N, CA, C and O atoms as CSV, one atom per row, in Angstrom:
chain,resi,resn,atom,element,x,y,z
A,1,UNK,N,N,0.850,-1.170,0.000
A,1,UNK,CA,C,0.000,0.000,0.000
A,1,UNK,C,C,0.897,1.234,0.000
A,1,UNK,O,O,1.786,1.359,0.842
A,2,UNK,N,N,0.671,2.118,-0.917
A,2,UNK,CA,C,1.418,3.364,-0.961
A,2,UNK,C,C,0.822,4.330,0.046
A,2,UNK,O,O,-0.358,4.233,0.384
A,3,UNK,N,N,1.615,5.239,0.514
A,3,UNK,CA,C,1.112,6.217,1.480
A,3,UNK,C,C,1.093,5.630,2.871
A,3,UNK,O,O,1.745,4.624,3.152
A,4,UNK,N,N,0.331,6.281,3.741
A,4,UNK,CA,C,0.203,5.763,5.098
A,4,UNK,C,C,-1.254,5.813,5.523
A,4,UNK,O,O,-2.128,6.166,4.730
A,5,UNK,N,N,-1.514,5.462,6.768
A,5,UNK,CA,C,-2.890,5.380,7.258
A,5,UNK,C,C,-3.608,6.720,7.262
A,5,UNK,O,O,-4.838,6.758,7.308
A,6,UNK,N,N,-2.858,7.830,7.215
A,6,UNK,CA,C,-3.495,9.144,7.135
A,6,UNK,C,C,-4.122,9.382,5.771
A,6,UNK,O,O,-4.931,10.295,5.609
A,7,UNK,N,N,-3.752,8.562,4.783
A,7,UNK,CA,C,-4.250,8.728,3.418
A,7,UNK,C,C,-5.536,7.947,3.150
A,7,UNK,O,O,-6.099,8.036,2.059
A,8,UNK,N,N,-6.005,7.178,4.143
A,8,UNK,CA,C,-7.170,6.328,3.909
A,8,UNK,C,C,-8.276,6.571,4.933
A,8,UNK,O,O,-8.032,7.052,6.040
A,9,UNK,N,N,-9.488,6.226,4.534
A,9,UNK,CA,C,-10.630,6.168,5.441
A,9,UNK,C,C,-10.996,4.699,5.584
A,9,UNK,O,O,-11.519,4.085,4.654
A,10,UNK,N,N,-10.717,4.142,6.756
A,10,UNK,CA,C,-11.019,2.732,7.000
A,10,UNK,C,C,-12.523,2.559,7.057
A,10,UNK,O,O,-13.221,3.301,7.749
A,11,UNK,N,N,-13.018,1.567,6.321
A,11,UNK,CA,C,-14.444,1.264,6.316
A,11,UNK,C,C,-14.732,0.110,7.265
A,11,UNK,O,O,-15.621,0.199,8.112
A,12,UNK,N,N,-13.976,-0.972,7.121
A,12,UNK,CA,C,-14.203,-2.170,7.938
A,12,UNK,C,C,-12.938,-3.019,7.885
A,12,UNK,O,O,-12.215,-3.003,6.889
A,13,UNK,N,N,-12.674,-3.758,8.953
A,13,UNK,CA,C,-11.558,-4.693,8.950
A,13,UNK,C,C,-11.852,-5.850,9.882
A,13,UNK,O,O,-12.662,-5.736,10.801
A,14,UNK,N,N,-11.184,-6.964,9.633
A,14,UNK,CA,C,-11.208,-8.115,10.526
A,14,UNK,C,C,-9.818,-8.732,10.495
A,14,UNK,O,O,-8.899,-8.150,9.920
A,15,UNK,N,N,-9.649,-9.895,11.102
A,15,UNK,CA,C,-8.329,-10.527,11.144
A,15,UNK,C,C,-7.829,-10.927,9.757
A,15,UNK,O,O,-6.632,-11.150,9.573
A,16,UNK,N,N,-8.720,-11.018,8.797
A,16,UNK,CA,C,-8.380,-11.482,7.457
A,16,UNK,C,C,-7.951,-10.345,6.528
A,16,UNK,O,O,-7.104,-10.544,5.657
A,17,UNK,N,N,-8.532,-9.156,6.708
A,17,UNK,CA,C,-8.219,-8.065,5.785
A,17,UNK,C,C,-8.821,-6.743,6.200
A,17,UNK,O,O,-9.310,-6.582,7.318
A,18,UNK,N,N,-8.775,-5.797,5.272
A,18,UNK,CA,C,-9.266,-4.441,5.531
A,18,UNK,C,C,-9.928,-3.901,4.265
A,18,UNK,O,O,-9.529,-4.231,3.148
A,19,UNK,N,N,-10.931,-3.075,4.460
A,19,UNK,CA,C,-11.567,-2.343,3.363
A,19,UNK,C,C,-11.453,-0.861,3.690
A,19,UNK,O,O,-11.725,-0.434,4.812
A,20,UNK,N,N,-11.046,-0.087,2.692
A,20,UNK,CA,C,-10.900,1.353,2.913
A,20,UNK,C,C,-11.118,2.092,1.609
A,20,UNK,O,O,-11.171,1.496,0.533
A,21,UNK,N,N,-11.245,3.406,1.729
A,21,UNK,CA,C,-11.280,4.293,0.579
A,21,UNK,C,C,-10.143,5.282,0.730
A,21,UNK,O,O,-9.825,5.731,1.831
A,22,UNK,N,N,-9.539,5.610,-0.397
A,22,UNK,CA,C,-8.501,6.634,-0.386
A,22,UNK,C,C,-9.149,7.983,-0.151
A,22,UNK,O,O,-10.238,8.248,-0.659
A,23,UNK,N,N,-8.498,8.826,0.604
A,23,UNK,CA,C,-9.014,10.169,0.849
A,23,UNK,C,C,-8.961,10.979,-0.437
A,23,UNK,O,O,-8.205,10.662,-1.355
A,24,UNK,N,N,-9.768,12.023,-0.491
A,24,UNK,CA,C,-9.846,12.895,-1.669
A,24,UNK,C,C,-8.449,13.342,-2.096
A,24,UNK,O,O,-7.605,13.674,-1.263
A,25,UNK,N,N,-8.226,13.343,-3.392
A,25,UNK,CA,C,-6.955,13.798,-3.917
A,25,UNK,C,C,-5.859,12.761,-3.901
A,25,UNK,O,O,-4.832,12.948,-4.555
A,26,UNK,N,N,-6.041,11.678,-3.178
A,26,UNK,CA,C,-4.991,10.657,-3.072
A,26,UNK,C,C,-5.097,9.624,-4.192
A,26,UNK,O,O,-4.087,9.086,-4.646
A,27,UNK,N,N,-6.322,9.350,-4.632
A,27,UNK,CA,C,-6.529,8.348,-5.677
A,27,UNK,C,C,-7.457,8.913,-6.741
A,27,UNK,O,O,-8.260,9.809,-6.479
A,28,UNK,N,N,-7.334,8.384,-7.916
A,28,UNK,CA,C,-8.134,8.873,-9.031
A,28,UNK,C,C,-9.612,8.548,-8.854
A,28,UNK,O,O,-10.472,9.342,-9.238
A,29,UNK,N,N,-9.914,7.390,-8.278
A,29,UNK,CA,C,-11.304,6.942,-8.136
A,29,UNK,C,C,-11.655,6.797,-6.658
A,29,UNK,O,O,-11.595,5.694,-6.114
A,30,UNK,N,N,-12.014,7.877,-6.017
A,30,UNK,CA,C,-12.306,7.824,-4.584
A,30,UNK,C,C,-13.666,7.195,-4.291
A,30,UNK,O,O,-13.992,6.968,-3.126
A,31,UNK,N,N,-14.469,6.908,-5.320
A,31,UNK,CA,C,-15.752,6.258,-5.087
A,31,UNK,C,C,-15.601,4.735,-5.053
A,31,UNK,O,O,-16.585,4.022,-4.855
A,32,UNK,N,N,-14.398,4.239,-5.243
A,32,UNK,CA,C,-14.152,2.804,-5.193
A,32,UNK,C,C,-13.641,2.403,-3.816
A,32,UNK,O,O,-13.096,3.217,-3.070
A,33,UNK,N,N,-13.830,1.135,-3.503
A,33,UNK,CA,C,-13.372,0.569,-2.238
A,33,UNK,C,C,-12.152,-0.295,-2.498
A,33,UNK,O,O,-12.152,-1.118,-3.413
A,34,UNK,N,N,-11.121,-0.110,-1.703
A,34,UNK,CA,C,-9.936,-0.959,-1.765
A,34,UNK,C,C,-10.142,-2.077,-0.752
A,34,UNK,O,O,-10.242,-1.815,0.447
A,35,UNK,N,N,-10.204,-3.309,-1.218
A,35,UNK,CA,C,-10.382,-4.488,-0.375
A,35,UNK,C,C,-9.052,-5.234,-0.378
A,35,UNK,O,O,-8.609,-5.695,-1.430
A,36,UNK,N,N,-8.409,-5.360,0.776
A,36,UNK,CA,C,-7.093,-5.985,0.864
A,36,UNK,C,C,-7.180,-7.172,1.816
A,36,UNK,O,O,-7.600,-7.037,2.965
A,37,UNK,N,N,-6.770,-8.352,1.308
A,37,UNK,CA,C,-6.724,-9.563,2.125
A,37,UNK,C,C,-5.649,-10.477,1.562
A,37,UNK,O,O,-5.321,-10.424,0.377
A,38,UNK,N,N,-5.107,-11.319,2.441
A,38,UNK,CA,C,-3.961,-12.150,2.070
A,38,UNK,C,C,-2.913,-11.246,1.427
A,38,UNK,O,O,-2.509,-10.260,2.044
A,39,UNK,N,N,-2.472,-11.538,0.243
A,39,UNK,CA,C,-1.479,-10.699,-0.450
A,39,UNK,C,C,-2.115,-10.052,-1.671
A,39,UNK,O,O,-1.464,-9.872,-2.700
A,40,UNK,N,N,-3.394,-9.705,-1.547
A,40,UNK,CA,C,-4.167,-9.242,-2.690
A,40,UNK,C,C,-4.908,-7.953,-2.352
A,40,UNK,O,O,-5.387,-7.768,-1.234
A,41,UNK,N,N,-4.989,-7.083,-3.325
A,41,UNK,CA,C,-5.812,-5.890,-3.208
A,41,UNK,C,C,-6.754,-5.815,-4.394
A,41,UNK,O,O,-6.325,-5.946,-5.540
A,42,UNK,N,N,-8.025,-5.607,-4.131
A,42,UNK,CA,C,-9.022,-5.423,-5.181
A,42,UNK,C,C,-9.586,-4.016,-5.043
A,42,UNK,O,O,-9.953,-3.602,-3.943
A,43,UNK,N,N,-9.656,-3.289,-6.127
A,43,UNK,CA,C,-10.167,-1.927,-6.162
A,43,UNK,C,C,-11.524,-2.003,-6.843
A,43,UNK,O,O,-11.595,-2.105,-8.068
A,44,UNK,N,N,-12.612,-1.955,-6.062
A,44,UNK,CA,C,-13.944,-2.283,-6.553
A,44,UNK,C,C,-14.940,-1.132,-6.437
A,44,UNK,O,O,-14.912,-0.352,-5.485
A,45,UNK,N,N,-15.817,-1.050,-7.430
A,45,UNK,CA,C,-16.960,-0.144,-7.329
A,45,UNK,C,C,-17.981,-0.781,-6.400
A,45,UNK,O,O,-17.849,-1.946,-6.027
A,46,UNK,N,N,-18.985,-0.025,-6.032
A,46,UNK,CA,C,-20.050,-0.551,-5.180
A,46,UNK,C,C,-20.761,-1.731,-5.849
A,46,UNK,O,O,-21.046,-2.729,-5.186
A,47,UNK,N,N,-21.048,-1.634,-7.134
A,47,UNK,CA,C,-21.735,-2.729,-7.822
A,47,UNK,C,C,-20.842,-3.960,-7.925
A,47,UNK,O,O,-21.336,-5.083,-7.829
A,48,UNK,N,N,-19.549,-3.775,-8.116
A,48,UNK,CA,C,-18.623,-4.913,-8.144
A,48,UNK,C,C,-18.535,-5.570,-6.766
A,48,UNK,O,O,-18.451,-6.794,-6.665
A,49,UNK,N,N,-18.553,-4.764,-5.714
A,49,UNK,CA,C,-18.517,-5.294,-4.358
A,49,UNK,C,C,-19.775,-6.105,-4.057
A,49,UNK,O,O,-19.695,-7.160,-3.428
A,50,UNK,N,N,-20.940,-5.619,-4.503
A,50,UNK,CA,C,-22.183,-6.376,-4.324
A,50,UNK,C,C,-22.151,-7.689,-5.106
A,50,UNK,O,O,-22.582,-8.722,-4.595
A,51,UNK,N,N,-21.654,-7.658,-6.322
A,51,UNK,CA,C,-21.554,-8.875,-7.136
A,51,UNK,C,C,-20.594,-9.874,-6.489
A,51,UNK,O,O,-20.874,-11.072,-6.457
A,52,UNK,N,N,-19.471,-9.387,-5.976
A,52,UNK,CA,C,-18.504,-10.249,-5.302
A,52,UNK,C,C,-19.136,-10.871,-4.059
A,52,UNK,O,O,-18.912,-12.046,-3.769
A,53,UNK,N,N,-19.917,-10.091,-3.333
A,53,UNK,CA,C,-20.621,-10.587,-2.154
A,53,UNK,C,C,-21.528,-11.765,-2.517
A,53,UNK,O,O,-21.552,-12.775,-1.815
A,54,UNK,N,N,-22.269,-11.629,-3.609
A,54,UNK,CA,C,-23.169,-12.706,-4.038
A,54,UNK,C,C,-22.382,-13.954,-4.414
A,54,UNK,O,O,-22.783,-15.067,-4.075
A,55,UNK,N,N,-21.273,-13.777,-5.107
A,55,UNK,CA,C,-20.436,-14.915,-5.500
A,55,UNK,C,C,-19.907,-15.645,-4.272
A,55,UNK,O,O,-19.953,-16.873,-4.206
A,56,UNK,N,N,-19.406,-14.892,-3.304
A,56,UNK,CA,C,-18.853,-15.499,-2.089
A,56,UNK,C,C,-19.963,-16.187,-1.293
A,56,UNK,O,O,-19.762,-17.292,-0.787
A,57,UNK,N,N,-21.121,-15.554,-1.178
A,57,UNK,CA,C,-22.237,-16.139,-0.430
A,57,UNK,C,C,-22.706,-17.454,-1.042
A,57,UNK,O,O,-23.101,-18.368,-0.318
A,58,UNK,N,N,-22.666,-17.556,-2.360
A,58,UNK,CA,C,-23.094,-18.795,-3.031
A,58,UNK,C,C,-22.209,-19.976,-2.659
A,58,UNK,O,O,-22.634,-21.128,-2.744
A,59,UNK,N,N,-20.985,-19.692,-2.250
A,59,UNK,CA,C,-20.061,-20.747,-1.842
A,59,UNK,C,C,-20.640,-21.545,-0.679
A,59,UNK,O,O,-20.398,-22.747,-0.573
A,60,UNK,N,N,-21.400,-20.890,0.192
A,60,UNK,CA,C,-21.942,-21.554,1.373
A,60,UNK,C,C,-23.125,-22.459,1.041
A,60,UNK,O,O,-23.565,-23.237,1.887
A,61,UNK,N,N,-23.644,-22.361,-0.190
A,61,UNK,CA,C,-24.730,-23.244,-0.608
A,61,UNK,C,C,-24.237,-24.669,-0.812
A,61,UNK,O,O,-25.015,-25.619,-0.726
A,62,UNK,N,N,-22.953,-24.816,-1.081
A,62,UNK,CA,C,-22.358,-26.138,-1.275
A,62,UNK,C,C,-21.509,-26.492,-0.065
A,62,UNK,O,O,-20.783,-25.642,0.451
A,63,UNK,N,N,-21.590,-27.737,0.393
A,63,UNK,CA,C,-20.749,-28.134,1.527
A,63,UNK,C,C,-19.283,-28.184,1.106
A,63,UNK,O,O,-18.981,-28.321,-0.080
A,64,UNK,N,N,-18.375,-28.072,2.072
A,64,UNK,CA,C,-16.965,-28.232,1.737
A,64,UNK,C,C,-16.758,-29.565,1.002
A,64,UNK,O,O,-17.490,-30.526,1.237
A,65,UNK,N,N,-15.783,-29.615,0.135
A,65,UNK,CA,C,-15.647,-30.747,-0.775
A,65,UNK,C,C,-15.394,-32.103,-0.125
A,65,UNK,O,O,-15.987,-33.101,-0.534
A,66,UNK,N,N,-14.546,-32.153,0.855
A,66,UNK,CA,C,-14.123,-33.450,1.404
A,66,UNK,C,C,-14.638,-33.615,2.832
A,66,UNK,O,O,-13.896,-33.373,3.784
A,67,UNK,N,N,-15.883,-34.018,2.994
A,67,UNK,CA,C,-16.489,-34.091,4.319
A,67,UNK,C,C,-15.762,-35.031,5.275
A,67,UNK,O,O,-15.826,-34.837,6.489
A,68,UNK,N,N,-15.073,-36.046,4.755
A,68,UNK,CA,C,-14.396,-37.003,5.625
A,68,UNK,C,C,-12.942,-36.620,5.914
A,68,UNK,O,O,-12.242,-37.343,6.624
A,69,UNK,N,N,-12.490,-35.506,5.376
A,69,UNK,CA,C,-11.103,-35.070,5.538
A,69,UNK,C,C,-10.935,-34.313,6.857
A,69,UNK,O,O,-11.780,-33.494,7.219
A,70,UNK,N,N,-9.843,-34.590,7.573
A,70,UNK,CA,C,-9.573,-33.897,8.835
A,70,UNK,C,C,-9.244,-32.420,8.604
A,70,UNK,O,O,-9.520,-31.583,9.464
A,71,UNK,N,N,-8.665,-32.102,7.467
A,71,UNK,CA,C,-8.271,-30.725,7.161
A,71,UNK,C,C,-9.315,-30.009,6.315
A,71,UNK,O,O,-8.995,-29.045,5.620
A,72,UNK,N,N,-10.543,-30.467,6.369
A,72,UNK,CA,C,-11.611,-29.983,5.494
A,72,UNK,C,C,-11.742,-28.461,5.503
A,72,UNK,O,O,-11.854,-27.850,4.440
A,73,UNK,N,N,-11.731,-27.849,6.665
A,73,UNK,CA,C,-11.953,-26.399,6.742
A,73,UNK,C,C,-10.702,-25.598,6.384
A,73,UNK,O,O,-10.812,-24.408,6.089
A,74,UNK,N,N,-9.525,-26.208,6.399
A,74,UNK,CA,C,-8.296,-25.503,6.057
A,74,UNK,C,C,-7.833,-25.776,4.630
A,74,UNK,O,O,-7.002,-25.033,4.108
A,75,UNK,N,N,-8.344,-26.812,3.990
A,75,UNK,CA,C,-7.959,-27.187,2.630
A,75,UNK,C,C,-8.420,-26.112,1.646
A,75,UNK,O,O,-9.568,-25.671,1.696
A,76,UNK,N,N,-7.535,-25.700,0.767
A,76,UNK,CA,C,-7.865,-24.645,-0.213
A,76,UNK,C,C,-8.568,-25.269,-1.422
A,76,UNK,O,O,-8.070,-25.213,-2.546
A,77,UNK,N,N,-9.725,-25.860,-1.166
A,77,UNK,CA,C,-10.455,-26.611,-2.187
A,77,UNK,C,C,-11.556,-25.806,-2.861
A,77,UNK,O,O,-12.223,-26.316,-3.761
A,78,UNK,N,N,-11.761,-24.564,-2.449
A,78,UNK,CA,C,-12.830,-23.743,-3.012
A,78,UNK,C,C,-12.252,-22.698,-3.961
A,78,UNK,O,O,-11.284,-22.013,-3.632
A,79,UNK,N,N,-12.851,-22.587,-5.127
A,79,UNK,CA,C,-12.417,-21.606,-6.112
A,79,UNK,C,C,-13.432,-20.473,-6.132
A,79,UNK,O,O,-14.595,-20.680,-6.481
A,80,UNK,N,N,-12.992,-19.277,-5.759
A,80,UNK,CA,C,-13.867,-18.108,-5.656
A,80,UNK,C,C,-13.596,-17.191,-6.847
A,80,UNK,O,O,-12.481,-16.700,-7.021
A,81,UNK,N,N,-14.618,-16.970,-7.656
A,81,UNK,CA,C,-14.506,-16.032,-8.775
A,81,UNK,C,C,-14.570,-14.610,-8.247
A,81,UNK,O,O,-15.190,-14.347,-7.216
A,82,UNK,N,N,-13.926,-13.697,-8.958
A,82,UNK,CA,C,-13.897,-12.293,-8.570
A,82,UNK,C,C,-14.547,-11.441,-9.659
A,82,UNK,O,O,-14.816,-11.938,-10.753
A,83,UNK,N,N,-14.803,-10.163,-9.370
A,83,UNK,CA,C,-15.317,-9.270,-10.412
A,83,UNK,C,C,-14.350,-9.129,-11.594
A,83,UNK,O,O,-14.777,-8.787,-12.696
A,84,UNK,N,N,-13.067,-9.383,-11.382
A,84,UNK,CA,C,-12.091,-9.437,-12.473
A,84,UNK,C,C,-12.139,-10.868,-13.000
A,84,UNK,O,O,-11.537,-11.770,-12.417
A,85,UNK,N,N,-12.844,-11.071,-14.086
A,85,UNK,CA,C,-13.154,-12.421,-14.561
A,85,UNK,C,C,-11.924,-13.283,-14.841
A,85,UNK,O,O,-12.032,-14.507,-14.908
A,86,UNK,N,N,-10.777,-12.669,-15.002
A,86,UNK,CA,C,-9.557,-13.432,-15.238
A,86,UNK,C,C,-8.943,-13.955,-13.943
A,86,UNK,O,O,-8.000,-14.746,-13.983
A,87,UNK,N,N,-9.462,-13.526,-12.804
A,87,UNK,CA,C,-8.857,-13.850,-11.511
A,87,UNK,C,C,-9.828,-14.627,-10.635
A,87,UNK,O,O,-10.982,-14.231,-10.464
A,88,UNK,N,N,-9.347,-15.739,-10.083
A,88,UNK,CA,C,-10.094,-16.519,-9.089
A,88,UNK,C,C,-9.145,-16.810,-7.931
A,88,UNK,O,O,-7.925,-16.796,-8.097
A,89,UNK,N,N,-9.714,-17.073,-6.765
A,89,UNK,CA,C,-8.907,-17.391,-5.594
A,89,UNK,C,C,-9.175,-18.812,-5.138
A,89,UNK,O,O,-10.330,-19.225,-5.043
A,90,UNK,N,N,-8.126,-19.561,-4.856
A,90,UNK,CA,C,-8.251,-20.862,-4.207
A,90,UNK,C,C,-8.226,-20.576,-2.707
A,90,UNK,O,O,-7.244,-20.051,-2.181
A,91,UNK,N,N,-9.320,-20.929,-2.023
A,91,UNK,CA,C,-9.439,-20.587,-0.609
A,91,UNK,C,C,-9.970,-21.773,0.189
A,91,UNK,O,O,-10.625,-22.666,-0.350
A,92,UNK,N,N,-9.674,-21.759,1.470
A,92,UNK,CA,C,-10.255,-22.732,2.383
A,92,UNK,C,C,-11.642,-22.240,2.804
A,92,UNK,O,O,-11.988,-21.076,2.602
A,93,UNK,N,N,-12.412,-23.126,3.379
A,93,UNK,CA,C,-13.747,-22.748,3.865
A,93,UNK,C,C,-13.637,-21.654,4.920
A,93,UNK,O,O,-14.423,-20.706,4.924
A,94,UNK,N,N,-12.647,-21.789,5.825
A,94,UNK,CA,C,-12.439,-20.765,6.855
A,94,UNK,C,C,-12.105,-19.406,6.242
A,94,UNK,O,O,-12.598,-18.378,6.705
A,95,UNK,N,N,-11.269,-19.397,5.203
A,95,UNK,CA,C,-10.922,-18.140,4.543
A,95,UNK,C,C,-12.140,-17.519,3.864
A,95,UNK,O,O,-12.314,-16.301,3.883
A,96,UNK,N,N,-12.979,-18.357,3.267
A,96,UNK,CA,C,-14.190,-17.847,2.621
A,96,UNK,C,C,-15.118,-17.226,3.669
A,96,UNK,O,O,-15.746,-16.198,3.412
A,97,UNK,N,N,-15.204,-17.844,4.841
A,97,UNK,CA,C,-16.019,-17.267,5.919
A,97,UNK,C,C,-15.488,-15.892,6.320
A,97,UNK,O,O,-16.263,-14.955,6.513
A,98,UNK,N,N,-14.173,-15.773,6.444
A,98,UNK,CA,C,-13.571,-14.487,6.823
A,98,UNK,C,C,-13.723,-13.449,5.717
A,98,UNK,O,O,-13.977,-12.276,5.991
A,99,UNK,N,N,-13.568,-13.884,4.462
A,99,UNK,CA,C,-13.760,-12.976,3.339
A,99,UNK,C,C,-15.205,-12.494,3.299
A,99,UNK,O,O,-15.467,-11.314,3.068
A,100,UNK,N,N,-16.134,-13.405,3.524
A,100,UNK,CA,C,-17.554,-13.046,3.549
A,100,UNK,C,C,-17.822,-12.000,4.629
A,100,UNK,O,O,-18.540,-11.030,4.386
A,101,UNK,N,N,-17.255,-12.189,5.807
A,101,UNK,CA,C,-17.415,-11.209,6.889
A,101,UNK,C,C,-16.834,-9.855,6.480
A,101,UNK,O,O,-17.442,-8.816,6.738
A,102,UNK,N,N,-15.675,-9.862,5.851
A,102,UNK,CA,C,-15.039,-8.616,5.413
A,102,UNK,C,C,-15.926,-7.882,4.412
A,102,UNK,O,O,-16.121,-6.672,4.527
A,103,UNK,N,N,-16.457,-8.597,3.444
A,103,UNK,CA,C,-17.299,-7.965,2.417
A,103,UNK,C,C,-18.621,-7.492,3.014
A,103,UNK,O,O,-19.042,-6.361,2.770
A,104,UNK,N,N,-19.280,-8.353,3.798
A,104,UNK,CA,C,-20.577,-7.985,4.375
A,104,UNK,C,C,-20.443,-6.834,5.367
A,104,UNK,O,O,-21.300,-5.951,5.406
A,105,UNK,N,N,-19.380,-6.833,6.167
A,105,UNK,CA,C,-19.136,-5.726,7.091
A,105,UNK,C,C,-18.886,-4.420,6.352
A,105,UNK,O,O,-19.325,-3.356,6.787
A,106,UNK,N,N,-18.186,-4.509,5.242
A,106,UNK,CA,C,-17.917,-3.325,4.416
A,106,UNK,C,C,-19.201,-2.787,3.816
A,106,UNK,O,O,-19.454,-1.584,3.868
A,107,UNK,N,N,-20.018,-3.669,3.246
A,107,UNK,CA,C,-21.291,-3.241,2.650
A,107,UNK,C,C,-22.215,-2.645,3.703
A,107,UNK,O,O,-22.876,-1.638,3.449
A,108,UNK,N,N,-22.267,-3.259,4.885
A,108,UNK,CA,C,-23.088,-2.732,5.975
A,108,UNK,C,C,-22.647,-1.322,6.343
A,108,UNK,O,O,-23.475,-0.420,6.476
A,109,UNK,N,N,-21.347,-1.137,6.507
A,109,UNK,CA,C,-20.834,0.176,6.909
A,109,UNK,C,C,-21.075,1.223,5.824
A,109,UNK,O,O,-21.416,2.365,6.131
A,110,UNK,N,N,-20.900,0.845,4.560
A,110,UNK,CA,C,-21.163,1.777,3.462
A,110,UNK,C,C,-22.631,2.188,3.434
A,110,UNK,O,O,-22.946,3.363,3.244
A,111,UNK,N,N,-23.537,1.212,3.625
A,111,UNK,CA,C,-24.969,1.522,3.654
A,111,UNK,C,C,-25.326,2.399,4.840
A,111,UNK,O,O,-26.130,3.322,4.712
A,112,UNK,N,N,-24.730,2.115,6.003
A,112,UNK,CA,C,-24.977,2.922,7.193
A,112,UNK,C,C,-24.473,4.351,6.982
A,112,UNK,O,O,-25.174,5.309,7.308
A,113,UNK,N,N,-23.279,4.496,6.448
A,113,UNK,CA,C,-22.732,5.833,6.172
A,113,UNK,C,C,-23.618,6.590,5.190
A,113,UNK,O,O,-23.843,7.791,5.340
A,114,UNK,N,N,-24.119,5.876,4.184
A,114,UNK,CA,C,-24.987,6.504,3.189
A,114,UNK,C,C,-26.300,6.979,3.837
A,114,UNK,O,O,-26.763,8.088,3.568
A,115,UNK,N,N,-26.887,6.138,4.686
A,115,UNK,CA,C,-28.134,6.514,5.376
A,115,UNK,C,C,-27.904,7.701,6.298
A,115,UNK,O,O,-28.702,8.638,6.312
A,116,UNK,N,N,-26.826,7.670,7.065
A,116,UNK,CA,C,-26.539,8.775,7.987
A,116,UNK,C,C,-26.254,10.061,7.235
A,116,UNK,O,O,-26.617,11.146,7.690
A,117,UNK,N,N,-25.600,9.944,6.075
A,117,UNK,CA,C,-25.330,11.129,5.254
A,117,UNK,C,C,-26.593,11.773,4.738
A,117,UNK,O,O,-26.642,12.991,4.571
A,118,UNK,N,N,-27.619,10.978,4.483
A,118,UNK,CA,C,-28.888,11.509,3.989
A,118,UNK,C,C,-29.708,12.136,5.115
A,118,UNK,O,O,-30.506,13.040,4.869
A,119,UNK,N,N,-29.519,11.670,6.330
A,119,UNK,CA,C,-30.256,12.185,7.489
A,119,UNK,C,C,-29.683,13.533,7.927
A,119,UNK,O,O,-30.420,14.461,8.260
A,120,UNK,N,N,-28.369,13.615,7.917
A,120,UNK,CA,C,-27.685,14.819,8.425
A,120,UNK,C,C,-27.754,15.949,7.460
A,120,UNK,O,O,-27.229,17.029,7.735
């Protein structure tokens, strides 16, 4: 990440990653959200973030692949598609749960900020 923490507005974070927006003047597209987890950063619009949320949530519709495996929740057996159609992530079930929390927490905070901005 270029710059320092004074250059960003933190939206949401957990043990897995952080979501933030660059402050005005620091980035060309301040309406996008920077989602950083593992060794990856995704720079997403609100609609891309919602689409990514749906993709990640659909992962929970299917059980982890190897129900009889002792390492079932840590095995990187799940392939998660991203809004960048050329990029997918191999993740464990636990990582997908943490990613889901990161995305849902970010969307919640963005919606809350939007509602409060309209009230004030």
